[in-house]
C-alpha positions as MATLAB code, in Angstrom:
seq = 'MKKKNTLIVILSVLLPLLVLAQKKPKKVRDSTKNLKITALPVVFYTPETALGFGGLGLATFRLNNEPKSTRPSSVQLGVSYTTKNQLLIFAPYEIYKDEERWRIVGELGYYKFFYNFFGLGIDSNEDDEEVYEVDFPRVRLNVLREIFPRFSLGLGYEYDRFSNLQIVENGTLDNTVVAGKRDGTVSNLGVLAFYDTRDNIFFPTKGWFLQGNLFTSSKLIGASFNYTKFELDSRFYQKVGKKQVLAVNLFLANSSKNTPFYDLYYLGTKRTRGFANRRFQDNAELSFVTEYRFPIKGRFGGAVFGSTGTVAPDLGKTFSSKYRNAAGLGLRYLVNKRDGVRIRVDYGLTNEGGNFYFTIKEAF';
ca = [
     113.209   84.977  113.933;
     114.958   82.983  116.582;
     113.975   79.428  117.365;
     113.137   78.584  120.937;
     114.036   75.000  121.759;
     112.800   73.863  125.130;
     114.112   70.557  126.466;
     112.303   68.772  129.248;
     114.027   65.714  130.633;
     111.598   63.452  132.453;
     113.105   61.000  134.892;
     111.192   58.073  136.274;
     108.290   58.517  133.895;
     105.303   56.612  135.128;
     107.201   55.798  138.367;
     106.592   55.412  141.193;
     102.859   54.947  141.347;
     101.341   54.749  144.792;
      97.799   53.396  144.786;
      96.046   52.997  148.079;
      92.983   50.803  147.660;
      90.764   49.652  150.522;
      88.357   46.737  150.565;
      85.046   47.340  148.882;
      82.351   48.316  151.358;
      79.429   45.995  151.875;
      76.932   48.835  151.664;
      75.976   50.718  148.529;
      77.452   53.922  149.975;
      81.104   54.833  149.568;
      83.349   56.768  151.941;
      86.724   58.446  151.786;
      88.200   55.111  152.824;
      88.489   54.163  149.173;
      90.837   57.027  148.594;
      93.277   56.444  145.751;
      96.516   58.390  145.451;
      98.750   58.618  142.401;
     102.171   60.204  142.939;
     105.265   60.613  140.779;
     108.497   62.616  140.810;
     109.331   65.070  138.024;
     112.701   66.380  136.845;
     112.872   68.937  134.021;
     115.146   71.455  132.341;
     114.322   74.573  130.337;
     116.581   77.482  129.359;
     114.469   79.812  131.527;
     114.324   77.686  134.673;
     117.580   75.685  134.439;
     117.253   72.399  136.366;
     113.964   71.849  138.127;
     112.553   69.031  140.179;
     109.518   68.198  142.264;
     106.494   65.968  142.396;
     102.906   65.608  141.199;
     100.119   63.837  142.985;
      96.391   63.255  142.578;
      93.984   61.949  145.200;
      90.519   60.740  144.156;
      87.797   59.856  146.645;
      84.125   60.148  147.521;
      82.894   61.934  150.602;
      81.012   60.042  153.283;
      77.610   58.740  152.213;
      78.178   59.526  148.526;
      77.062   56.621  146.259;
      79.443   54.904  143.882;
      77.400   56.086  140.920;
      78.415   59.729  141.532;
      81.570   61.339  140.249;
      84.646   61.136  142.448;
      86.056   64.211  144.127;
      89.733   64.989  143.540;
      92.599   67.032  144.941;
      95.813   67.505  142.984;
      99.103   68.635  144.522;
     102.158   69.828  142.639;
     105.449   71.128  144.049;
     108.399   72.211  141.909;
     111.657   74.012  142.639;
     114.345   75.175  140.207;
     118.023   75.972  140.593;
     117.113   79.594  139.791;
     115.251   79.720  143.110;
     111.782   79.480  141.560;
     109.011   77.763  143.488;
     105.568   76.497  142.493;
     103.082   74.998  144.932;
      99.588   74.389  143.574;
      96.597   72.344  144.671;
      93.595   72.337  142.316;
      90.522   70.631  143.757;
      87.069   69.476  142.633;
      84.633   68.320  145.318;
      81.186   66.767  144.767;
      78.599   66.589  147.536;
      74.973   65.516  147.952;
      74.978   63.264  144.873;
      76.576   65.988  142.701;
      74.040   68.638  143.642;
      76.924   70.681  145.042;
      80.164   71.228  143.142;
      83.116   73.053  144.731;
      86.067   73.659  142.438;
      89.131   75.866  142.649;
      92.813   76.071  143.556;
      95.119   77.019  146.396;
      98.702   77.862  145.545;
     101.845   79.876  145.952;
     104.079   80.870  143.044;
     107.535   82.392  142.968;
     108.179   82.181  139.282;
     108.870   83.820  135.947;
     106.501   84.522  133.060;
     107.106   85.412  129.437;
     106.119   88.707  127.872;
     106.392   89.321  124.118;
     104.204   92.412  123.873;
     100.502   92.608  123.083;
      98.564   91.298  120.108;
      98.690   88.493  117.590;
     101.555   90.170  115.712;
     103.943   90.427  118.664;
     107.555   89.698  117.762;
     109.259   86.557  119.057;
     112.543   88.469  119.278;
     110.962   90.809  121.859;
     110.728   87.970  124.380;
     111.275   89.084  127.940;
     110.975   87.370  131.293;
     109.580   89.000  134.408;
     109.555   87.579  137.924;
     106.779   87.801  140.486;
     105.627   86.202  143.755;
     101.986   85.601  144.613;
      99.648   83.402  146.642;
      96.568   82.224  144.734;
      93.033   81.392  145.809;
      90.295   80.132  143.496;
      86.920   79.148  144.927;
      83.766   78.368  142.944;
      80.635   76.965  144.596;
      77.822   75.744  142.343;
      74.391   74.272  143.083;
      72.421   72.097  140.663;
      69.219   73.881  139.590;
      68.077   71.479  136.875;
      69.504   68.063  135.991;
      73.136   68.599  134.947;
      72.748   72.393  135.066;
      74.213   74.413  137.940;
      74.579   78.048  138.975;
      77.025   79.482  141.466;
      79.389   82.138  142.723;
      83.139   82.396  142.336;
      86.082   84.247  143.822;
      89.606   84.854  142.493;
      92.541   86.218  144.480;
      96.185   86.821  143.517;
      98.461   89.080  145.579;
     101.377   90.063  143.338;
     104.559   91.253  145.032;
     108.269   91.610  144.275;
     107.407   92.172  140.619;
     110.663   92.529  138.696;
     110.636   93.760  135.103;
     113.473   94.808  132.817;
     114.020   98.541  132.934;
     113.226  100.143  129.565;
     112.405   96.691  128.198;
     109.422   95.328  126.273;
     107.051   95.277  129.230;
     108.268   98.568  130.661;
     107.559  100.282  127.321;
     104.112   98.694  126.812;
     101.006  100.570  127.924;
      99.285   98.043  130.175;
      97.969   97.933  133.746;
      99.715   96.079  136.548;
     103.397   96.886  136.061;
     103.748   97.396  139.796;
     102.783   95.157  142.706;
      99.038   94.738  143.084;
      96.087   92.572  144.072;
      93.566   90.767  141.876;
      90.340   90.250  143.829;
      87.370   89.240  141.658;
      83.817   88.157  142.398;
      81.784   86.361  139.771;
      78.774   84.312  138.741;
      79.034   80.968  136.948;
      76.720   78.762  134.900;
      77.639   75.130  134.323;
      76.173   72.306  132.196;
      77.831   68.892  132.219;
      76.743   65.585  130.662;
      80.204   63.940  130.484;
      80.320   60.257  131.376;
      83.681   60.646  133.157;
      85.429   63.788  134.435;
      88.962   62.446  133.924;
      88.575   60.690  130.563;
      85.238   61.563  128.916;
      84.094   59.447  125.980;
      80.792   61.229  125.365;
      78.831   64.267  126.453;
      79.044   68.046  126.791;
      80.828   70.410  129.145;
      79.710   74.061  129.023;
      80.769   76.731  131.495;
      80.258   80.477  131.390;
      81.865   82.902  133.865;
      81.436   86.614  134.470;
      83.861   88.170  136.978;
      84.288   91.746  138.107;
      87.044   93.335  140.139;
      86.574   96.215  142.541;
      88.587   98.143  145.084;
      85.664   97.540  147.468;
      86.865   93.932  147.844;
      90.556   94.782  148.088;
      91.494   94.846  144.409;
      94.133   97.161  142.958;
      92.295   97.213  139.629;
      88.780   97.741  138.352;
      87.872   95.528  135.392;
      85.446   92.871  134.154;
      85.997   89.650  132.239;
      83.799   87.034  130.573;
      84.625   83.439  129.541;
      82.779   80.679  127.701;
      84.388   77.235  127.720;
      82.577   74.618  125.585;
      83.715   71.024  125.100;
      82.236   68.028  123.318;
      83.248   64.362  123.442;
      82.225   61.551  121.113;
      83.348   57.951  120.962;
      84.410   56.865  117.455;
      84.938   53.187  116.868;
      85.152   50.946  119.930;
      87.691   52.787  122.084;
      88.703   55.939  120.207;
      87.456   59.336  121.354;
      87.132   62.634  119.511;
      87.324   65.668  121.828;
      86.829   69.289  120.779;
      87.110   72.515  122.764;
      85.946   76.000  121.750;
      86.984   78.820  124.085;
      86.195   82.514  123.882;
      86.851   85.262  126.390;
      86.962   89.012  126.723;
      88.203   91.422  129.395;
      87.718   95.156  129.735;
      90.240   97.971  129.855;
      92.495   98.208  132.893;
      92.954   94.437  133.042;
      96.397   93.795  134.589;
      98.759   92.265  132.052;
      99.188   89.066  134.090;
      95.422   88.407  133.835;
      95.173   88.909  130.069;
      94.203   85.997  127.790;
      96.928   84.256  125.822;
      97.985   81.408  123.546;
     100.215   78.787  125.105;
      97.647   77.202  127.436;
      96.557   73.554  127.588;
      94.199   74.409  124.719;
      96.990   75.727  122.491;
      99.891   73.431  123.286;
     103.044   74.109  121.284;
     103.274   77.862  121.781;
     105.606   79.237  124.405;
     103.618   80.209  127.478;
     101.914   83.619  126.957;
     103.397   83.852  123.462;
     100.488   85.972  122.165;
      98.292   87.823  124.655;
      95.623   90.518  124.736;
      92.225   91.347  126.212;
      90.324   88.730  124.185;
      90.892   85.164  123.002;
      89.147   82.864  120.544;
      90.629   79.375  120.210;
      89.592   75.938  118.990;
      91.285   72.569  119.516;
      90.508   69.055  118.315;
      92.057   65.948  119.853;
      91.840   62.311  118.757;
      92.515   59.864  121.601;
      93.168   56.182  120.994;
      94.436   53.065  122.809;
      97.852   51.623  122.027;
      98.342   48.552  124.226;
      97.466   47.703  127.777;
      97.470   50.884  129.857;
      99.142   52.931  127.147;
      97.265   55.263  124.835;
      98.008   58.049  122.420;
      96.625   61.335  121.172;
      96.885   63.552  118.099;
      95.817   67.171  118.488;
      95.635   70.409  116.561;
      94.566   73.921  117.484;
      94.019   77.350  116.029;
      93.559   80.546  117.970;
      93.982   84.283  118.157;
      94.016   87.183  120.604;
      92.822   90.752  120.052;
      91.985   93.990  121.922;
      88.311   92.911  122.110;
      86.263   89.842  121.242;
      84.728   91.374  118.110;
      88.162   91.774  116.549;
      89.046   88.093  117.069;
      86.754   87.107  114.189;
      88.812   89.125  111.697;
      92.216   88.651  113.343;
      95.134   86.547  112.164;
      95.073   82.974  113.538;
      98.030   80.960  114.814;
      98.107   77.167  114.447;
      99.694   74.359  116.441;
      99.677   70.557  116.323;
     101.182   67.703  118.249;
     101.318   64.132  119.512;
     100.838   62.689  122.972;
     101.386   59.549  125.016;
      99.070   58.466  127.846;
      99.446   55.967  130.678;
      96.469   54.860  132.774;
      97.470   55.021  136.454;
      94.030   54.798  138.084;
      91.730   52.333  136.345;
      88.841   52.967  138.729;
      88.502   56.667  137.862;
      90.270   56.805  134.486;
      93.179   59.039  135.571;
      96.071   59.208  133.114;
      99.580   60.619  133.009;
      99.974   62.853  129.970;
     103.119   63.518  127.912;
     102.596   65.818  124.911;
     104.766   67.514  122.331;
     103.225   70.500  120.554;
     104.741   72.136  117.479;
     104.306   75.579  115.891;
     106.173   77.463  113.168;
     108.373   78.908  115.943;
     109.383   75.563  117.450;
     107.878   73.181  119.957;
     107.351   72.409  123.627;
     106.978   69.316  125.810;
     104.287   68.913  128.467;
     104.252   66.358  131.270;
     101.477   66.238  133.870;
      98.458   64.376  135.258;
      94.991   64.392  133.597;
      93.905   65.227  130.071;
      94.329   68.751  128.705;
      90.521   69.183  128.611;
];
């Protein structure tokens, strides 16, 4: 089995950091005037992308008349371009309003990029690796309203318009029975339930995060496919010692038949760092990760993490499926002391090799 060695060269790590801080207001209420922006350039290299470069930024703020005791809203912006003419523009956002009674979270983006395909299932062969290219704009919009303290319900929408899909003729993907091998549109409506007792959204030290989603796709709302998917994302945080934190994340999901292959569940996410992106994928996923976070000195911190996970044709089969393991180390640098925002550099390792990760905010 071949070894896949991915090298990411990070220039100007932790530089430059632009922090815009205004004078503290005299009143109890905050406004967007105490906006803080963290920005840094990124240069990377992988065998698939060749040389790539761009920037990452994160703005944190509170809307007008929101008290300091509430969680800050945030908007992240990332732009990357590679010498293979690949482009990524993404802007995840999380907005809090009316003292956290309203939560608006989602993403706007445009991607002209490649993705890996190794086949379906937990026993897919690494040697069958194939890369396909696709262009698509992305919209994610979830609006939730607090019903009980810390518990919210809401509606969500997902949109991806896939075009210029290029796959290898008579290759792994072309010979796999799966929906979506031609251009198409994902247009999903869903309901969400959300429970959150975390003490900080960027660096939690205690509390729970639980979110369940149920989305359905229909041609009535412009979709090219007709399928349903369910997700349950559960996280728990506990301080151990004075400044160390134990974080755990259990994720399970299932999608129905006719799910397009680019919307299947897979290992190689932030939960399962170390695997090549989309290394194992199928209609269902069950994964578990534990991370130990600790201070080093000053603004620097570290992390040790390990995960296990599997994919299968349906959720019931994940309990008897083969599991794949990964582990790794990480370095953190605190760039926004007010809100606890950190730059994250991780290296995850599996029995097939390892991968570097460099971005803003914790993995979960």
